[in-house]
NUSEBA-772554 format. One record per atom (N, C-alpha, C): x, y negated, z negated. Coordinates in steps of 0.2 Angstrom, whole numbers, plus 5000, padded with zeros to 4 digits. Each point is the difference from the previous one (the first is absolute). Layout:
N
XYZ...
END
This chain:
427
498949864864500049965006500749965001500349984994500649975000500550045003500050074998500550055003499950005008499450005002499950005007500349945004499949944996500249945003500850005000500350014995500750004999500450055004499750065000500450065002499850025008499549975002499750025007499949945004499649964998499849945004500649955001500349984995500549955000500650035004500350065000500550025004499850005007499450025002499850005007499949935003499849954996499949935002500849985001500450014995500749985001500350035006499950065002500350035006499849955006499349995001499849965006500349934999500049974994500349935000500750005002500450054999500750005002500150025007499450035003500150025007499749965005499549964999499649965004500149934998500149955005499949934999499549975005499749954998499649965005500449975006499850015006500449985005499949925002499349995000499949935001499849964994500549974997499949974993499649945000499749994994499649944999500149974993499949944999500049974994499449994996499450025004499449994997499750064997499649994995499650064997499550035005499950064999499550045004499350004996499549985003499450004997499650065005499650044996499650055004499349975001499850035006499349975002499450044996499549964999499450034997499650045005499750054998499650045005499349975001499850005007499449975002499450044998499449974999499450034999499850045006499950064998499850055006500550015005500649984999500550005005500049965006499549955000499949965005500549945001500450005005500549955001499949975007500349945001500149965006500749985001500349995006500649975001500149935003500449964997500149935002500750005003500049975006500749995003500149935000500649984997500249934999500449985006500149935001500349975005500750035001500450024995500650025000500150075002499450045001500050075002499950054995500149974994499950054994499250024999499950054997499350035000499850014992499549974998499850014993499350045000500050044995499450054998499649974995499349995001499649974995499350045000499850004994499450044998499449965003499550045003499449975002499549974995500050044995499549984995500250014992500649984999500350004994500450064998500350004994500550054998499750054995500250064999499850044995500249974993499650024995500249984993500750034998500150065002500650044998500350025006500749995001500450025006500450064997500050055003500450064998500550035004500550034997500550035004499850084999499750035005499750064999499550004995500150034994499550004994500149944995500649975000500249964995499949935001499749964996499849935001500749965000500149965004500649955001499849944995500549994995499949944996500049945004499549954998499949945004500749965001500450014995500749965000500450015007499850065003500450025006499649985006499449975000499549995005500049935002499949995007499849945003499349984998499849945002499349984999499650045006499449995000499650035004500049975007500350035005500049975007499350025003499649955002499450015003499849955004499550015005499749955004499549974997499949935000499549964998499849965005499450015003499749975006500550005006500350065001500550025005500649964999500149974994500749974999500450044995500650025001500450044995500149964994499950034994500149974994500450054995500349974995500350054995499649974993499650044997499749984994500250044994500049974994500250034994500749994999500350034995500749994998500450055003500649975001500650045003500450034994500250065000500450034995500749985001500550014996500749995001500350055005499750065000500250055005500650044998500350045005500550044999500749965001500550014996500649965002500250015007500449955003500250005007500450075002499850035005500350065003499850064995499550004996499950054995499550055003499850054995499550055002499650014993499450015001499650024994499750075001500250044995499950075000499550024994499550035002499550034994500250085000500150024993500250074999499450034996499850055002499450044996500250075000499650034995500150074999499350024998499550005005499350014999499850075004499650044996499850065003499449985005500249975005499549975005499750065004499649985005499750055004500550045004500449965004500550045004500550054995500149984994500450044996499650074998499450005001499650074999500350055004500349995005500350055004500650034997500150074999500550034996500749995003500049985007500750005003500249925001499749954997500249935001500449984994500549975002500549984994499949924999499949965005500049934999499849975007499849944999499849965007500149934999500149965005500249935000499849975006499949935000499849965006500249934999500149965005500149935000499349975000500049944996499349975000500049945004500549965000500049935004500749995003499949975006500649985004500249934999500649985001500249935000499849965006499749955000499949965005500649985004500050015007500649985004500550055001500050054996500550055001499750075000499450014997499750074999500350044995500549984996500350044995499550014994500050074998499650014994500249964994499549974997500249964994499750024994499550055000499750034994499850075002500150054995499850075001499850034994499850065001499750044994500350075001500250034994500250075000499650034994499850065001499650044995500450075000500250024994500350074999499450044997499950055003499450054997500350034994499649984994500250034993500150075000499550045004500050074999500750035003500349965004500650035003500649964998499949954996500649964997500450044995500650005001500450044995500649954997500149994994500549964997500550044995500050075001500450044996500749985003500550014996500749995002500250035006499850065001500250045006499749975007499449964999499749985006500049925001500349974995500049925001500349985006500650035003500349985006499550015006499750055000499550025005499449955000499849984994499549955000500249935002500649984998500349945003500050005007500250065003500050005008499349995003499550034996499349995002499849935000500249964995499849935000500449965005500650025001500449975006499650015006499850065001499650025006499449965001499649994995499449965000500149935001500549974997500249935001500249995007500350055004500249995007499349995004499550044998499349995003499849934999500049984994499749934998500449945003500750025002500449955003500050005007499650045003499950005007500150065004500250064997500050065004499350035000499649985004499350025000499749995007499650045002499649995007499749935000499749984995499749935000500549955001500650015000500649955001500350005007499950065003500450015006499949945006499349985000499949955005500249934998500249994994500249944998500849995000500450055002500750005000500249945004500649984999500449955004500750025002500249975005500750025003500549964996500650005002500649974996499949925000499649985005500049935000499349974997499650054997499449984997499450005005500150025006499550005005499650074999499349995000499650064999500150065005500150064998500250055004499350025004499549994997499350015003499749945002499849995006499749945003499449974995499949945000499549974995499549965004499450014997499449965003500149934999500049965005500149924999499549974996499450035000499549974996500050014992500350064999499950024993500750014997500550015004500750024997500150074998499550045001500050074998500250045006500350064999500250055005499450005005500250015007499549995005499950065004500250064997499950065003499450044998499649974996499450044997500250034993499550044998500050044994499850075001500350054996499850075001499450014996499850075000499450024996499949984993500649994997500049984993500149924999499949975005500149925000500749984999500550045002500749984999500249975007500349945000500349975006500550055003499950005007500550055004500649965001500650044999500649975001500250015008500549965002500250005007500450075001500150025006500450065001500849985000500249944998500749994998500150014993499450024996500150014993499850084999499450025002499950074999499750025007500350055003499950035006499850075000499650035005499950075000500550035004500350054997500550045004499850075000500350045005499850075001500650054997499750054997500550054998499750075003500550045003499850065003500150054994499450034998500050044993499950075002500550044999500050075002500050044993499550045000499950054995500150075002499950054996500050075002499450025004499549965000499350015003499849955005500349955001499849955005500649945001499949975006500449945001499549945001500049954997499649945000500449945001499649945002500349945000499749964994500449984995499749964995500149935001499549964999500149925000500049984993500649974999500249984993500149925000499749974995500149934998500749994997500449965003500749994998500249934999500449984995500349935000500550005006500049945004500549995005500349934998500049984994500349944998500850015000500349955002500750005002500550034995499949974994500550034994499850074998499450015000499750074998500350055005499949995006500250045005500850015000500349954999500850005000500250054994499749994994500250044995499850075000499450015003499850075001500550045005500149975006500550035004500750014997500249964996500650014997500050054995499550004996499950054994500050075003499550015005499950075002500550025006500449955002500550015006499650025006499549965001499650015006499949945004500549995005500049935004499350005004499750055002499450005004499449994997500049994993499450004996499649945002499450015002499649945003499549974995500050024994499649974994500150044994499949974994500050034994499350024998499950075000499350034999499749974994499349995000499649984994499650074998499850004994499750064998499350005004499850065002499450015003499550054997500250024993499550044996499949964994499650034996499949984993499449954999499649985006499449964999500249934999499549964999500049934999500549984994500449965001500449984994500750035000500150065004500650035000500250005008499650035004500249995007500049935003500549995004500249945003500349944996500150024993500349954996500650034996500250055003500650034997500450035006500750014999500450045005499750075000500150045005499850075001500450044995499750034996500250044994500550065003499850035005500450065003500849985001500149935002500649985002500449964995499649984995500349954995500050034993499550054999500050044993500149954994500649994998500149964993500249935001499949975006500149935001499449964996500149944998499549974996499449995003499949995006499449985003499750065004500250064999499650065002499450004996499550055002499349994997499950044994500550034997499850044994500650004995499950024994500450004995500650055001500649994999500650045000500349994993500550054999500350004993500449934999500349985005500349945001499949975006499949935000499849975006500649955001500249995007500649965001499849945004500249944998499849945004500650005005499850025006500650005006500049945004500549995004500049945005499450005004499750065001499450005004499449964998499950014993499549954997500249935000500649994998500249935000500049975007500250045005499949975007499349985001499550034998499349985001499949934997500349994994499949934997500449955004500550025003500449955004499649985006499750055003499649995006499349964999499850004993499449964999500149925002500649985000500149935001499949964994499850034994499849964994500650004995500550045001500450014994500850005003500449984996500750025000500150064996500450055003500150064997500750024998500150014993500650034998500150075001500350025006500050075002500550044996500449974996500450034995499650044994499449985000499550034995499750065002500250025007499750075002500450054996499750064999500350064997500250055005500550044998500250055005499450055001499950015006499450055002500350055005500050064998500350055004499550055004499450004998499550045004500049985007500150045005500049995007500649975003500549984995500649975003500450045005500149975006500350035006499750065002499450024998499750065003499850005007500049945003500050005007499249995003500049995006499350005004499650064999500350065000499650065000499750004993500249974995499650004993499549955001500249945002499549944999499550005005500150025006499550005006499750065001500250064998499750065001499650034995499750055001499650044995500550044995499750024994500450044996500150075003499650025004500150065003500550005005500149955004500549995005500749994996500049964995500649994996500350074997499550034997500250074997500350055006499750005005500250045006500649985002500249945001500649975003500650024995499849994993500550014995500250074999499550055001500150074999500450025006499949985006500450025006500749984999500149944997500749984998500350034994499650054997500350034994500249954995499549954999500249954995499349994995500149974994499450004996499449965003499450024998499449975003499849944995500449994994499849954995499949935004499449974998499650014993499550055001499950035006499450055000500350064998499550054999500250074997499550055003500150064999499650055003500050064995500149994994499950054995499450004995499750054999499450004996500250014992500650034999500150014993500249944996499649994994500249944996500650004997500450065000500750004997500549985005499749985006500549975005500249934999500449994995500249944998500649975004500049945002500649975004500249944997500649985000500349944998499949955006499749954998499849955005500549945000500550005005500649954999499749935002499449995002499849945002499649974994499950044995499649984994500350014993500650035000500350024994499550044995499750055003499550044996499950075003499750044997499850075002499349995003499950045006499450005003499750075001499450015001499750075002499649995006499950055004499750005006499250004998499749955003499249994999499650045005500350045004499650045004499550044996499450005002499450034996499450025005499650044998499450015003499549954999499749975005499549954999499350045000499549964998499350034999499750015007500249965005499750015006500650005005499850035006500550015005500249935003500649995001500349935002499849995007499949945002499949985007500650025004499950025006500650035004500649955000499949945000500649955000500450004994499750034994500350014994500250074998500050045005500250074999500850015003500450014995500749995001500450075000499650065000500450064999499650055005500450055003499750055003500050064996500550004995500050064995500349974994499850034994500349994993500150064997500650014997500250064997499550024994499750065000499550024995499349975001499849975006499449985001499750035007499450024999499750045006499949945006500150035006499949955006499449965000499450034998499449975000500049944995500450014995500049954994500549945002500450015004500549945001499749945002499549995004499749935001499849964994499950044994499849974994500649974996500650015002500649984996500349935003500149964995500449945002500249964993500349945001500249974994499449974996500249974994499549984995499649935001500249975005499749935001499949985007499449975001499849985006500449945002500349964995500449945002500650025003500250064999500650035004499850045006499449995002499750045006500050074999500050024994500050074997500650045002500649965001500650035001500350024993500250065000500350034994500749974998500049974994500649964998500350024993500649994999500250014993499849954996499650014995499849954995500450014994500149944996500350004994499750054995500550044997499750054995499649974994499550024999499549974995500450004993500450044998500450004994500449934999500249985006500449945000499549945002499550015003499649955003499549984994499850044995499649994995499349985003499850035005499349995003499950075003499350015001499950065004500149995008499850045004500149995007499549965004499549984996499549955003500349945003499849995006500349945004499649944998500349954996499749944998500149955004499449975003500049945005500149944997500349955004500049934998499549975005499749944998499649965004500349935000
END
């Protein structure tokens, strides 16, 4: 465990300490609130307009951050109503140092980790009163996927940096709590509770305003159909500016969020097909790069000052234009072939000996075009013919990952990657 702490956890924490600072500084320690019995709370609005949350019938004996008990030293007294009067009962701990963050790190073979393709997961546990900045979080690295061999340490550090980003606020549970550059909530608030006022979704997550996440339309052309896809996308000012600059697409109307992978992957990562090896795409890559795109999100939260010089050089998609970022892989390949230019990052070769040098990743890659068990949906059929494949079989062929919309892509060669071709998800 000492090795994991010094070689993996500490470098990841150091990265974020050097990258993010608290925007609204305070000289006071941060105390975390105790959880209410049965989750029953009431709201008290004070004459100065501030709103306090109080338990109706007392506090739980143990307050947890996900599964981990929070030591009482970090906790406030129990805020509860007594005869309809707000009180604070019991001792108040010293709390977290001013402008700090409390992180719980685990390596438990928990129920989510029973999935063979889950690498790690994280969440924020509590928000700071008055700013909504996450101030406590939990990260669990699935032991069955955790690798600390010398060849894999760098990738494991990237995984922890990725999960810390979720715990620091890159999460669907945080979108409705984001603030603008002046500290004003981007999503309207209920004047009686101080909580986001646009309701909750089916998973009880507060809905963000359309100035944070909006639904955009993409005309999706395949070899078998043309459809209109409605995609959730960030429309945050810094994120959108960085995306337009990176892809060289001035008309880009939103930075697409992942729409596949199920709960915990969809909507909480950038779209894999157009970000591939960026830190906050939804699955493991040989190397993950913390780009200006991810750091722009943290700037747009309104919680942090961001040292943009900590962004890493990220070349995937750089200057590939609107035809790459806004159109289907089928259209992109068709446009590039008509221009007699490479269709990279996509590919159309079945042979595993078709190895290509990937100049955006300093690595060799092989085309992951392969026969799927079932016929692909019409919108994911990207070929009218494939050399060596009977025409009746062509609809079964696509790339190896639903996160890439089944688009065939050059994947890092496994002899360099030290992994098989299983796509391993983040949550």
